[in-house]
A tleap script that builds the chain and sets N, CA, C and O, in Angstrom:
source leaprc.protein.ff14SB
mol = sequence {
  NMET VAL PHE LEU ASP THR ASP VAL MET ILE
  ASP LEU PHE ARG GLN TYR LEU PRO ALA ILE
  THR TRP LEU LYS GLU LEU GLY ASP GLU GLU
  ILE GLY LEU SER GLY PHE VAL VAL MET GLU
  LEU ILE GLN GLY CYS GLN ASN LYS ARG GLU
  GLN THR LYS LEU LYS LYS ALA LEU SER ASN
  CYS GLN ILE ILE TRP PRO SER GLU LYS THR
  CYS ASN GLN ALA SER ASP VAL PHE ALA ASP
  TYR TYR LEU SER HIE SER LEU GLY LEU LEU
  ASP ALA LEU ILE GLY GLN THR ALA VAL SER
  LEU ASN ILE PRO LEU TYR THR PHE ASN GLN
  LYS HIE TYR THR CYS ILE PRO GLU LEU ASN
  THR ASN GLN PRO TYR GLN LYS CTYR
}
set mol.1.N position { 0.843 -1.180 0.000 }
set mol.1.CA position { 0.000 0.000 0.000 }
set mol.1.C position { 0.889 1.245 0.000 }
set mol.1.O position { 1.913 1.307 0.681 }
set mol.2.N position { 0.459 2.229 -0.788 }
set mol.2.CA position { 1.098 3.543 -0.735 }
set mol.2.C position { 0.124 4.489 -0.044 }
set mol.2.O position { -1.052 4.559 -0.401 }
set mol.3.N position { 0.626 5.211 0.945 }
set mol.3.CA position { -0.176 6.081 1.793 }
set mol.3.C position { 0.112 7.519 1.381 }
set mol.3.O position { 1.228 8.008 1.561 }
set mol.4.N position { -0.890 8.194 0.830 }
set mol.4.CA position { -0.686 9.499 0.208 }
set mol.4.C position { -1.186 10.642 1.076 }
set mol.4.O position { -2.199 10.529 1.767 }
set mol.5.N position { -0.455 11.736 1.023 }
set mol.5.CA position { -0.854 12.959 1.704 }
set mol.5.C position { -1.717 13.799 0.755 }
set mol.5.O position { -1.808 13.521 -0.441 }
set mol.6.N position { -2.328 14.803 1.306 }
set mol.6.CA position { -3.259 15.658 0.568 }
set mol.6.C position { -2.618 16.293 -0.664 }
set mol.6.O position { -3.241 16.344 -1.725 }
set mol.7.N position { -1.389 16.775 -0.537 }
set mol.7.CA position { -0.756 17.478 -1.660 }
set mol.7.C position { -0.576 16.577 -2.875 }
set mol.7.O position { -0.724 17.033 -4.009 }
set mol.8.N position { -0.261 15.312 -2.654 }
set mol.8.CA position { -0.106 14.365 -3.763 }
set mol.8.C position { -1.460 14.115 -4.423 }
set mol.8.O position { -1.563 14.060 -5.648 }
set mol.9.N position { -2.493 13.965 -3.601 }
set mol.9.CA position { -3.841 13.752 -4.144 }
set mol.9.C position { -4.301 14.960 -4.969 }
set mol.9.O position { -4.932 14.799 -6.014 }
set mol.10.N position { -3.989 16.141 -4.506 }
set mol.10.CA position { -4.353 17.346 -5.263 }
set mol.10.C position { -3.678 17.343 -6.621 }
set mol.10.O position { -4.310 17.668 -7.627 }
set mol.11.N position { -2.396 16.978 -6.667 }
set mol.11.CA position { -1.699 16.884 -7.955 }
set mol.11.C position { -2.386 15.881 -8.875 }
set mol.11.O position { -2.525 16.125 -10.074 }
set mol.12.N position { -2.814 14.758 -8.314 }
set mol.12.CA position { -3.488 13.744 -9.133 }
set mol.12.C position { -4.813 14.275 -9.670 }
set mol.12.O position { -5.127 14.073 -10.843 }
set mol.13.N position { -5.590 14.946 -8.835 }
set mol.13.CA position { -6.879 15.484 -9.280 }
set mol.13.C position { -6.714 16.597 -10.304 }
set mol.13.O position { -7.578 16.796 -11.158 }
set mol.14.N position { -5.624 17.310 -10.220 }
set mol.14.CA position { -5.356 18.387 -11.189 }
set mol.14.C position { -4.690 17.859 -12.451 }
set mol.14.O position { -4.327 18.626 -13.342 }
set mol.15.N position { -4.536 16.547 -12.517 }
set mol.15.CA position { -3.952 15.891 -13.687 }
set mol.15.C position { -2.524 16.361 -13.962 }
set mol.15.O position { -2.117 16.486 -15.117 }
set mol.16.N position { -1.770 16.618 -12.899 }
set mol.16.CA position { -0.365 17.006 -13.016 }
set mol.16.C position { 0.405 15.813 -13.586 }
set mol.16.O position { 0.446 14.750 -12.967 }
set mol.17.N position { 1.007 15.983 -14.748 }
set mol.17.CA position { 1.586 14.880 -15.512 }
set mol.17.C position { 2.559 14.012 -14.707 }
set mol.17.O position { 2.429 12.788 -14.746 }
set mol.18.N position { 3.533 14.587 -13.973 }
set mol.18.CA position { 4.422 13.707 -13.199 }
set mol.18.C position { 3.670 12.852 -12.170 }
set mol.18.O position { 4.061 11.713 -11.913 }
set mol.19.N position { 2.606 13.386 -11.587 }
set mol.19.CA position { 1.817 12.620 -10.618 }
set mol.19.C position { 1.070 11.481 -11.310 }
set mol.19.O position { 1.033 10.360 -10.802 }
set mol.20.N position { 0.478 11.768 -12.462 }
set mol.20.CA position { -0.257 10.758 -13.214 }
set mol.20.C position { 0.686 9.648 -13.676 }
set mol.20.O position { 0.350 8.467 -13.586 }
set mol.21.N position { 1.862 10.028 -14.168 }
set mol.21.CA position { 2.851 9.049 -14.621 }
set mol.21.C position { 3.279 8.151 -13.466 }
set mol.21.O position { 3.350 6.931 -13.615 }
set mol.22.N position { 3.563 8.755 -12.316 }
set mol.22.CA position { 3.964 7.998 -11.129 }
set mol.22.C position { 2.864 7.023 -10.716 }
set mol.22.O position { 3.143 5.862 -10.416 }
set mol.23.N position { 1.630 7.483 -10.700 }
set mol.23.CA position { 0.516 6.624 -10.314 }
set mol.23.C position { 0.403 5.428 -11.257 }
set mol.23.O position { 0.172 4.305 -10.809 }
set mol.24.N position { 0.564 5.660 -12.550 }
set mol.24.CA position { 0.490 4.561 -13.517 }
set mol.24.C position { 1.601 3.544 -13.283 }
set mol.24.O position { 1.400 2.345 -13.477 }
set mol.25.N position { 2.787 4.027 -12.863 }
set mol.25.CA position { 3.919 3.138 -12.598 }
set mol.25.C position { 3.678 2.233 -11.392 }
set mol.25.O position { 4.325 1.195 -11.253 }
set mol.26.N position { 2.756 2.625 -10.527 }
set mol.26.CA position { 2.459 1.809 -9.344 }
set mol.26.C position { 1.709 0.534 -9.700 }
set mol.26.O position { 1.687 -0.417 -8.919 }
set mol.27.N position { 1.099 0.514 -10.874 }
set mol.27.CA position { 0.350 -0.666 -11.292 }
set mol.27.C position { -0.839 -0.923 -10.382 }
set mol.27.O position { -1.697 -0.058 -10.206 }
set mol.28.N position { -0.886 -2.116 -9.807 }
set mol.28.CA position { -2.024 -2.527 -8.973 }
set mol.28.C position { -1.835 -2.198 -7.496 }
set mol.28.O position { -2.625 -2.634 -6.658 }
set mol.29.N position { -0.820 -1.451 -7.177 }
set mol.29.CA position { -0.563 -1.099 -5.772 }
set mol.29.C position { -1.777 -0.377 -5.186 }
set mol.29.O position { -2.330 0.533 -5.804 }
set mol.30.N position { -2.175 -0.792 -4.001 }
set mol.30.CA position { -3.332 -0.187 -3.347 }
set mol.30.C position { -2.981 1.219 -2.834 }
set mol.30.O position { -1.902 1.436 -2.283 }
set mol.31.N position { -3.901 2.160 -3.024 }
set mol.31.CA position { -3.742 3.532 -2.547 }
set mol.31.C position { -4.475 3.656 -1.218 }
set mol.31.O position { -5.664 3.351 -1.121 }
set mol.32.N position { -3.753 4.106 -0.198 }
set mol.32.CA position { -4.349 4.339 1.108 }
set mol.32.C position { -4.353 5.818 1.427 }
set mol.32.O position { -3.402 6.539 1.125 }
set mol.33.N position { -5.438 6.258 2.044 }
set mol.33.CA position { -5.574 7.660 2.445 }
set mol.33.C position { -6.082 7.722 3.873 }
set mol.33.O position { -6.964 6.958 4.266 }
set mol.34.N position { -5.529 8.623 4.629 }
set mol.34.CA position { -6.101 8.898 5.936 }
set mol.34.C position { -7.489 9.495 5.732 }
set mol.34.O position { -7.714 10.246 4.783 }
set mol.35.N position { -8.403 9.166 6.610 }
set mol.35.CA position { -9.716 9.792 6.558 }
set mol.35.C position { -9.615 11.304 6.654 }
set mol.35.O position { -10.472 12.020 6.137 }
set mol.36.N position { -8.569 11.795 7.315 }
set mol.36.CA position { -8.371 13.235 7.441 }
set mol.36.C position { -7.933 13.864 6.114 }
set mol.36.O position { -8.266 15.014 5.827 }
set mol.37.N position { -7.188 13.108 5.313 }
set mol.37.CA position { -6.833 13.575 3.975 }
set mol.37.C position { -8.112 13.707 3.146 }
set mol.37.O position { -8.295 14.692 2.431 }
set mol.38.N position { -8.982 12.724 3.243 }
set mol.38.CA position { -10.261 12.780 2.516 }
set mol.38.C position { -11.038 14.030 2.925 }
set mol.38.O position { -11.589 14.729 2.075 }
set mol.39.N position { -11.079 14.306 4.216 }
set mol.39.CA position { -11.812 15.476 4.697 }
set mol.39.C position { -11.175 16.780 4.194 }
set mol.39.O position { -11.883 17.730 3.861 }
set mol.40.N position { -9.838 16.819 4.142 }
set mol.40.CA position { -9.179 18.009 3.593 }
set mol.40.C position { -9.524 18.187 2.117 }
set mol.40.O position { -9.718 19.311 1.654 }
set mol.41.N position { -9.599 17.084 1.382 }
set mol.41.CA position { -9.949 17.157 -0.035 }
set mol.41.C position { -11.389 17.637 -0.213 }
set mol.41.O position { -11.669 18.447 -1.096 }
set mol.42.N position { -12.286 17.149 0.610 }
set mol.42.CA position { -13.680 17.612 0.558 }
set mol.42.C position { -13.747 19.104 0.853 }
set mol.42.O position { -14.489 19.842 0.205 }
set mol.43.N position { -12.972 19.537 1.827 }
set mol.43.CA position { -12.935 20.955 2.201 }
set mol.43.C position { -12.492 21.832 1.022 }
set mol.43.O position { -12.887 22.994 0.928 }
set mol.44.N position { -11.683 21.279 0.134 }
set mol.44.CA position { -11.196 22.038 -1.012 }
set mol.44.C position { -12.162 22.094 -2.184 }
set mol.44.O position { -11.920 22.819 -3.150 }
set mol.45.N position { -13.242 21.348 -2.114 }
set mol.45.CA position { -14.224 21.361 -3.206 }
set mol.45.C position { -14.997 22.674 -3.208 }
set mol.45.O position { -15.361 23.208 -2.161 }
set mol.46.N position { -15.235 23.177 -4.415 }
set mol.46.CA position { -15.941 24.450 -4.575 }
set mol.46.C position { -17.452 24.286 -4.694 }
set mol.46.O position { -18.210 25.221 -4.436 }
set mol.47.N position { -17.884 23.079 -5.092 }
set mol.47.CA position { -19.320 22.875 -5.314 }
set mol.47.C position { -19.636 21.378 -5.265 }
set mol.47.O position { -18.744 20.542 -5.116 }
set mol.48.N position { -20.922 21.066 -5.393 }
set mol.48.CA position { -21.379 19.683 -5.311 }
set mol.48.C position { -20.820 18.834 -6.452 }
set mol.48.O position { -20.532 17.653 -6.258 }
set mol.49.N position { -20.664 19.417 -7.627 }
set mol.49.CA position { -20.112 18.684 -8.774 }
set mol.49.C position { -18.695 18.207 -8.458 }
set mol.49.O position { -18.343 17.063 -8.745 }
set mol.50.N position { -17.890 19.079 -7.871 }
set mol.50.CA position { -16.522 18.692 -7.503 }
set mol.50.C position { -16.534 17.618 -6.425 }
set mol.50.O position { -15.710 16.704 -6.453 }
set mol.51.N position { -17.463 17.719 -5.469 }
set mol.51.CA position { -17.564 16.686 -4.430 }
set mol.51.C position { -17.925 15.332 -5.027 }
set mol.51.O position { -17.380 14.305 -4.624 }
set mol.52.N position { -18.831 15.333 -5.973 }
set mol.52.CA position { -19.239 14.088 -6.626 }
set mol.52.C position { -18.066 13.480 -7.385 }
set mol.52.O position { -17.835 12.273 -7.313 }
set mol.53.N position { -17.331 14.308 -8.107 }
set mol.53.CA position { -16.157 13.847 -8.842 }
set mol.53.C position { -15.109 13.279 -7.875 }
set mol.53.O position { -14.487 12.254 -8.152 }
set mol.54.N position { -14.926 13.959 -6.747 }
set mol.54.CA position { -13.978 13.503 -5.738 }
set mol.54.C position { -14.386 12.145 -5.180 }
set mol.54.O position { -13.562 11.235 -5.093 }
set mol.55.N position { -15.639 12.008 -4.808 }
set mol.55.CA position { -16.122 10.737 -4.255 }
set mol.55.C position { -15.890 9.587 -5.232 }
set mol.55.O position { -15.489 8.495 -4.830 }
set mol.56.N position { -16.140 9.833 -6.494 }
set mol.56.CA position { -15.927 8.803 -7.513 }
set mol.56.C position { -14.446 8.434 -7.595 }
set mol.56.O position { -14.098 7.255 -7.665 }
set mol.57.N position { -13.584 9.438 -7.586 }
set mol.57.CA position { -12.143 9.185 -7.674 }
set mol.57.C position { -11.624 8.434 -6.450 }
set mol.57.O position { -10.684 7.646 -6.557 }
set mol.58.N position { -12.229 8.671 -5.301 }
set mol.58.CA position { -11.768 8.036 -4.067 }
set mol.58.C position { -12.320 6.628 -3.872 }
set mol.58.O position { -11.909 5.920 -2.952 }
set mol.59.N position { -13.238 6.224 -4.723 }
set mol.59.CA position { -13.889 4.925 -4.548 }
set mol.59.C position { -12.914 3.753 -4.648 }
set mol.59.O position { -13.196 2.675 -4.126 }
set mol.60.N position { -11.793 3.944 -5.300 }
set mol.60.CA position { -10.796 2.881 -5.433 }
set mol.60.C position { -9.709 2.944 -4.369 }
set mol.60.O position { -8.776 2.140 -4.389 }
set mol.61.N position { -9.819 3.885 -3.448 }
set mol.61.CA position { -8.806 4.054 -2.404 }
set mol.61.C position { -9.281 3.429 -1.102 }
set mol.61.O position { -10.478 3.378 -0.819 }
set mol.62.N position { -8.325 2.958 -0.317 }
set mol.62.CA position { -8.663 2.465 1.015 }
set mol.62.C position { -8.564 3.647 1.980 }
set mol.62.O position { -7.503 4.259 2.099 }
set mol.63.N position { -9.649 3.969 2.659 }
set mol.63.CA position { -9.679 5.062 3.616 }
set mol.63.C position { -9.361 4.476 4.987 }
set mol.63.O position { -10.007 3.528 5.434 }
set mol.64.N position { -8.369 5.044 5.640 }
set mol.64.CA position { -7.891 4.505 6.911 }
set mol.64.C position { -8.084 5.545 8.007 }
set mol.64.O position { -7.609 6.676 7.907 }
set mol.65.N position { -8.785 5.138 9.044 }
set mol.65.CA position { -8.974 5.982 10.223 }
set mol.65.C position { -8.072 5.460 11.326 }
set mol.65.O position { -7.923 4.249 11.487 }
set mol.66.N position { -7.475 6.358 12.080 }
set mol.66.CA position { -6.585 5.896 13.153 }
set mol.66.C position { -7.375 5.251 14.297 }
set mol.66.O position { -8.519 5.609 14.575 }
set mol.67.N position { -6.727 4.301 14.937 }
set mol.67.CA position { -7.308 3.664 16.118 }
set mol.67.C position { -7.213 4.628 17.310 }
set mol.67.O position { -6.561 5.669 17.234 }
set mol.68.N position { -7.863 4.264 18.384 }
set mol.68.CA position { -7.770 5.073 19.604 }
set mol.68.C position { -6.315 5.170 20.074 }
set mol.68.O position { -5.860 6.235 20.491 }
set mol.69.N position { -5.596 4.055 20.001 }
set mol.69.CA position { -4.183 4.047 20.396 }
set mol.69.C position { -3.379 5.019 19.532 }
set mol.69.O position { -2.567 5.787 20.048 }
set mol.70.N position { -3.606 4.983 18.219 }
set mol.70.CA position { -2.888 5.883 17.309 }
set mol.70.C position { -3.249 7.337 17.590 }
set mol.70.O position { -2.383 8.210 17.535 }
set mol.71.N position { -4.507 7.603 17.888 }
set mol.71.CA position { -4.918 8.976 18.241 }
set mol.71.C position { -4.222 9.440 19.515 }
set mol.71.O position { -3.795 10.591 19.607 }
set mol.72.N position { -4.109 8.552 20.494 }
set mol.72.CA position { -3.399 8.918 21.731 }
set mol.72.C position { -1.926 9.189 21.468 }
set mol.72.O position { -1.349 10.110 22.046 }
set mol.73.N position { -1.314 8.390 20.595 }
set mol.73.CA position { 0.083 8.620 20.230 }
set mol.73.C position { 0.227 9.941 19.476 }
set mol.73.O position { 1.171 10.695 19.710 }
set mol.74.N position { -0.706 10.216 18.578 }
set mol.74.CA position { -0.677 11.483 17.838 }
set mol.74.C position { -0.838 12.661 18.783 }
set mol.74.O position { -0.213 13.703 18.591 }
set mol.75.N position { -1.664 12.505 19.793 }
set mol.75.CA position { -1.847 13.560 20.784 }
set mol.75.C position { -0.548 13.835 21.536 }
set mol.75.O position { -0.206 14.990 21.788 }
set mol.76.N position { 0.164 12.787 21.890 }
set mol.76.CA position { 1.458 12.952 22.567 }
set mol.76.C position { 2.471 13.648 21.663 }
set mol.76.O position { 3.183 14.555 22.094 }
set mol.77.N position { 2.526 13.213 20.402 }
set mol.77.CA position { 3.448 13.833 19.434 }
set mol.77.C position { 3.080 15.301 19.231 }
set mol.77.O position { 3.955 16.165 19.174 }
set mol.78.N position { 1.793 15.572 19.124 }
set mol.78.CA position { 1.323 16.951 18.945 }
set mol.78.C position { 1.737 17.799 20.139 }
set mol.78.O position { 2.237 18.911 19.965 }
set mol.79.N position { 1.536 17.290 21.341 }
set mol.79.CA position { 1.923 18.037 22.547 }
set mol.79.C position { 3.429 18.277 22.592 }
set mol.79.O position { 3.880 19.340 23.019 }
set mol.80.N position { 4.199 17.295 22.153 }
set mol.80.CA position { 5.662 17.418 22.180 }
set mol.80.C position { 6.205 18.394 21.137 }
set mol.80.O position { 7.236 19.024 21.369 }
set mol.81.N position { 5.530 18.531 19.995 }
set mol.81.CA position { 6.120 19.269 18.875 }
set mol.81.C position { 5.310 20.453 18.355 }
set mol.81.O position { 5.760 21.143 17.440 }
set mol.82.N position { 4.150 20.699 18.904 }
set mol.82.CA position { 3.358 21.834 18.439 }
set mol.82.C position { 4.092 23.156 18.669 }
set mol.82.O position { 4.236 23.952 17.741 }
set mol.83.N position { 4.547 23.388 19.872 }
set mol.83.CA position { 5.200 24.673 20.175 }
set mol.83.C position { 6.574 24.806 19.529 }
set mol.83.O position { 6.925 25.872 19.024 }
set mol.84.N position { 7.342 23.740 19.543 }
set mol.84.CA position { 8.712 23.828 19.034 }
set mol.84.C position { 8.810 23.760 17.517 }
set mol.84.O position { 9.723 24.339 16.930 }
set mol.85.N position { 7.866 23.050 16.869 }
set mol.85.CA position { 7.961 22.834 15.422 }
set mol.85.C position { 6.710 23.263 14.657 }
set mol.85.O position { 6.628 23.064 13.445 }
set mol.86.N position { 5.742 23.847 15.350 }
set mol.86.CA position { 4.472 24.250 14.736 }
set mol.86.C position { 3.774 23.083 14.046 }
set mol.86.O position { 3.171 23.242 12.984 }
set mol.87.N position { 3.865 21.909 14.663 }
set mol.87.CA position { 3.223 20.729 14.096 }
set mol.87.C position { 1.718 20.942 14.054 }
set mol.87.O position { 1.106 21.314 15.055 }
set mol.88.N position { 1.129 20.703 12.892 }
set mol.88.CA position { -0.306 20.851 12.728 }
set mol.88.C position { -1.064 19.662 13.309 }
set mol.88.O position { -0.558 18.540 13.343 }
set mol.89.N position { -2.262 19.923 13.755 }
set mol.89.CA position { -3.100 18.885 14.349 }
set mol.89.C position { -3.344 17.731 13.377 }
set mol.89.O position { -3.111 16.570 13.712 }
set mol.90.N position { -3.809 18.056 12.181 }
set mol.90.CA position { -4.071 16.991 11.205 }
set mol.90.C position { -2.789 16.317 10.742 }
set mol.90.O position { -2.779 15.115 10.475 }
set mol.91.N position { -1.714 17.077 10.646 }
set mol.91.CA position { -0.432 16.473 10.266 }
set mol.91.C position { 0.010 15.448 11.303 }
set mol.91.O position { 0.546 14.399 10.947 }
set mol.92.N position { -0.211 15.743 12.585 }
set mol.92.CA position { 0.127 14.781 13.640 }
set mol.92.C position { -0.685 13.505 13.480 }
set mol.92.O position { -0.148 12.405 13.613 }
set mol.93.N position { -1.962 13.643 13.198 }
set mol.93.CA position { -2.835 12.471 13.039 }
set mol.93.C position { -2.496 11.671 11.783 }
set mol.93.O position { -2.441 10.442 11.825 }
set mol.94.N position { -2.272 12.360 10.676 }
set mol.94.CA position { -1.929 11.685 9.420 }
set mol.94.C position { -0.576 10.994 9.542 }
set mol.94.O position { -0.430 9.827 9.176 }
set mol.95.N position { 0.400 11.713 10.053 }
set mol.95.CA position { 1.741 11.148 10.203 }
set mol.95.C position { 1.774 9.964 11.148 }
set mol.95.O position { 2.414 8.954 10.855 }
set mol.96.N position { 1.092 10.077 12.277 }
set mol.96.CA position { 1.095 8.980 13.240 }
set mol.96.C position { 0.348 7.768 12.707 }
set mol.96.O position { 0.668 6.637 13.073 }
set mol.97.N position { -0.636 7.983 11.854 }
set mol.97.CA position { -1.318 6.855 11.220 }
set mol.97.C position { -0.340 6.081 10.344 }
set mol.97.O position { -0.324 4.850 10.368 }
set mol.98.N position { 0.474 6.793 9.573 }
set mol.98.CA position { 1.492 6.119 8.753 }
set mol.98.C position { 2.470 5.346 9.635 }
set mol.98.O position { 2.850 4.222 9.308 }
set mol.99.N position { 2.876 5.950 10.753 }
set mol.99.CA position { 3.782 5.259 11.679 }
set mol.99.C position { 3.125 3.976 12.189 }
set mol.99.O position { 3.764 2.925 12.236 }
set mol.100.N position { 1.860 4.063 12.568 }
set mol.100.CA position { 1.172 2.890 13.121 }
set mol.100.C position { 1.039 1.769 12.086 }
set mol.100.O position { 1.020 0.590 12.442 }
set mol.101.N position { 0.948 2.135 10.822 }
set mol.101.CA position { 0.867 1.147 9.739 }
set mol.101.C position { 2.240 0.644 9.302 }
set mol.101.O position { 2.351 -0.320 8.544 }
set mol.102.N position { 3.292 1.322 9.798 }
set mol.102.CA position { 4.670 0.995 9.443 }
set mol.102.C position { 4.919 1.110 7.940 }
set mol.102.O position { 5.570 0.263 7.328 }
set mol.103.N position { 4.376 2.190 7.365 }
set mol.103.CA position { 4.577 2.480 5.948 }
set mol.103.C position { 4.941 3.952 5.795 }
set mol.103.O position { 4.595 4.768 6.648 }
set mol.104.N position { 5.641 4.297 4.708 }
set mol.104.CA position { 5.985 5.705 4.503 }
set mol.104.C position { 4.768 6.524 4.065 }
set mol.104.O position { 3.795 5.993 3.530 }
set mol.105.N position { 4.855 7.801 4.306 }
set mol.105.CA position { 3.859 8.759 3.835 }
set mol.105.C position { 4.437 9.448 2.613 }
set mol.105.O position { 5.523 10.024 2.678 }
set mol.106.N position { 3.719 9.394 1.504 }
set mol.106.CA position { 4.154 10.055 0.288 }
set mol.106.C position { 3.629 11.484 0.300 }
set mol.106.O position { 2.421 11.718 0.269 }
set mol.107.N position { 4.567 12.443 0.344 }
set mol.107.CA position { 4.210 13.847 0.492 }
set mol.107.C position { 5.344 14.730 0.001 }
set mol.107.O position { 6.496 14.302 -0.070 }
set mol.108.N position { 5.005 15.963 -0.335 }
set mol.108.CA position { 6.014 16.978 -0.617 }
set mol.108.C position { 6.142 17.949 0.552 }
set mol.108.O position { 7.004 18.827 0.544 }
set mol.109.N position { 5.291 17.790 1.544 }
set mol.109.CA position { 5.321 18.658 2.718 }
set mol.109.C position { 6.252 18.092 3.784 }
set mol.109.O position { 5.848 17.874 4.926 }
set mol.110.N position { 7.487 17.861 3.399 }
set mol.110.CA position { 8.468 17.263 4.303 }
set mol.110.C position { 8.580 18.054 5.609 }
set mol.110.O position { 8.687 17.472 6.689 }
set mol.111.N position { 8.555 19.362 5.502 }
set mol.111.CA position { 8.729 20.221 6.677 }
set mol.111.C position { 7.633 19.970 7.711 }
set mol.111.O position { 7.890 20.044 8.912 }
set mol.112.N position { 6.429 19.677 7.261 }
set mol.112.CA position { 5.312 19.455 8.180 }
set mol.112.C position { 5.527 18.225 9.057 }
set mol.112.O position { 5.004 18.153 10.170 }
set mol.113.N position { 6.286 17.271 8.564 }
set mol.113.CA position { 6.348 15.959 9.204 }
set mol.113.C position { 7.698 15.593 9.806 }
set mol.113.O position { 7.815 14.542 10.437 }
set mol.114.N position { 8.714 16.419 9.634 }
set mol.114.CA position { 10.065 16.030 10.052 }
set mol.114.C position { 10.182 15.728 11.539 }
set mol.114.O position { 11.042 14.942 11.935 }
set mol.115.N position { 9.359 16.319 12.352 }
set mol.115.CA position { 9.496 16.138 13.795 }
set mol.115.C position { 8.802 14.884 14.327 }
set mol.115.O position { 8.979 14.549 15.499 }
set mol.116.N position { 8.030 14.193 13.519 }
set mol.116.CA position { 7.293 13.026 14.007 }
set mol.116.C position { 8.237 11.826 14.073 }
set mol.116.O position { 8.730 11.357 13.046 }
set mol.117.N position { 8.484 11.334 15.286 }
set mol.117.CA position { 9.417 10.208 15.435 }
set mol.117.C position { 8.953 8.980 14.653 }
set mol.117.O position { 7.767 8.653 14.612 }
set mol.118.N position { 9.919 8.316 14.042 }
set mol.118.CA position { 9.719 7.058 13.313 }
set mol.118.C position { 8.926 7.189 12.022 }
set mol.118.O position { 8.633 6.180 11.380 }
set mol.119.N position { 8.571 8.416 11.625 }
set mol.119.CA position { 7.841 8.592 10.366 }
set mol.119.C position { 8.821 8.687 9.205 }
set mol.119.O position { 9.764 9.478 9.229 }
set mol.120.N position { 8.581 7.869 8.196 }
set mol.120.CA position { 9.342 7.939 6.956 }
set mol.120.C position { 8.477 8.616 5.909 }
set mol.120.O position { 7.315 8.254 5.720 }
set mol.121.N position { 9.050 9.603 5.231 }
set mol.121.CA position { 8.335 10.279 4.158 }
set mol.121.C position { 9.105 10.115 2.854 }
set mol.121.O position { 10.333 10.023 2.843 }
set mol.122.N position { 8.359 10.080 1.765 }
set mol.122.CA position { 8.942 9.975 0.428 }
set mol.122.C position { 8.296 10.994 -0.484 }
set mol.122.O position { 7.089 11.225 -0.422 }
set mol.123.N position { 9.112 11.604 -1.335 }
set mol.123.CA position { 8.565 12.446 -2.402 }
set mol.123.C position { 8.397 11.528 -3.612 }
set mol.123.O position { 9.371 10.965 -4.111 }
set mol.124.N position { 7.167 11.382 -4.078 }
set mol.124.CA position { 6.888 10.349 -5.078 }
set mol.124.C position { 7.370 10.631 -6.496 }
set mol.124.O position { 7.574 9.692 -7.267 }
set mol.125.N position { 7.557 11.896 -6.862 }
set mol.125.CA position { 7.950 12.245 -8.231 }
set mol.125.C position { 8.607 13.621 -8.173 }
set mol.125.O position { 8.530 14.326 -7.167 }
set mol.126.N position { 9.251 13.980 -9.271 }
set mol.126.CA position { 9.892 15.288 -9.365 }
set mol.126.C position { 8.880 16.353 -9.736 }
set mol.126.O position { 8.070 16.168 -10.645 }
set mol.127.N position { 8.932 17.469 -9.027 }
set mol.127.CA position { 8.091 18.611 -9.386 }
set mol.127.C position { 8.915 19.525 -10.283 }
set mol.127.O position { 10.120 19.683 -10.088 }
set mol.128.N position { 8.259 20.117 -11.254 }
set mol.128.CA position { 8.951 21.083 -12.119 }
set mol.128.C position { 8.123 22.323 -12.278 }
set mol.128.O position { 8.534 23.255 -12.970 }
savepdb mol mol.pdb
quit
C-alpha cells in the first residue's frame, strides 16, 4: 500500500503529468488515504459537482482511520512538537497513522512531518 498525503492527491486530481505518470507506474498497488486527507480534499471542493467527482475518484482508495491508540500517540506527538515545530493537528494524526501502519507517507510537505518520530516520508515524483 502507498499512503498518500493531501498534496499528492491534489496533484493527481489536477492531472499534473508527473503525478499521473507515477501513479500509472504503481500498477495494482493499493492507494491508502487517511480519513483526514479525505476530509481536507472535501474541504477544497468548490461545489457539489466537484464533491461528486472527488467521491468517484476516491472509490478505489482504502480510507484509513486511526485507532484510539494511534490517536493517543498522535496527541502525545502533537503536545511534544506543536510549540517547538508548529506541528499541525491533522499532520500529527496523518503522520502517526502512517507510523502505526509501518509504511511511509508520500508527500512533498516534508517540513510538516520532520518532527514526528519514526515517520518515513517519500517524495513520489519530481516537481517542475
